N, C-alpha and C positions, 0 to 999 in steps of 0.2 A: 457751176462756177458761181461764187458769190464774192462780193467785196464788202468788207467792213470798213466804213469811213470813220476815221478817228477825229474827235473834236480838237485835239492838240497832239503834239508829239509826246509820247510817253517818256517820262524821266528815265526810269530804270525798270527793267523787267527781265525775268529769267526766261529766255526763249525756249530752252529745253524743257522747262516745267510746263509750258503750253503744249509743245510738240509731243510730249509723252501721252497726251490725251487723244492723239490722232487715232482713228480707227482704220481698219483694213482698207487700203486704197486711197486714203485721204492725203492731201498735200496742203501745206500752208506756207505762204511767203509773206514776209514782213517788210514794209517800208515805213518811213517816218509818219505818213499820213493815212495809211490804209493797211489792211490785212487781206490778202487774197486767199480764198479757200476753195479747194476742189474737193467736193464730197460726193463721190459716185453713188452712194447709197441714199442720198437725199439730205437736204439741209435739216429736215425735221428729225433725223436720226443722229446727227453729229453732236458730239459733246462740245465742239468748238463754236458754240452759238454766240450771239451778241452779248447776252448777259455774262457768260463765262469770260469772254474777251475784255469786257468793261471791267470786271472784277480783277482780272490778272494784270491788265495794263494800267488800271486806275485812271482811265479817261472815259468820257462819254463817247458813244459810238452808235452808228446806225448801219445795218446790213441790208444790202440789196442784191438781188440776183443779177446775173450778167445781162439779161435782156433789159431789165429796168435800168441798169447802169448805162447801157448804150442809148436808151431812149432819153434819159436825162442829159446825156452828153449832146445829143442832137438838139434838144431844146435850148441848152446853154449856148450853142453855136449860132442860134437864130438872132 
């Protein structure tokens, strides 16, 4: 599981043009501020990587795995 945090809400994008790049078993879920990606074959093998999502959504982004996301959440709560 990975989370791509978006620097701003994308204006317009074609969600299906992104989803058509999903590979076997992958799932993707969009919110205004993040894209959640499940890639069972590994993030290194997905086509839905950070550069791809930045280009399609036309916003800056950073992607973190679920473990790192949880650790950052803990730090932010302190």
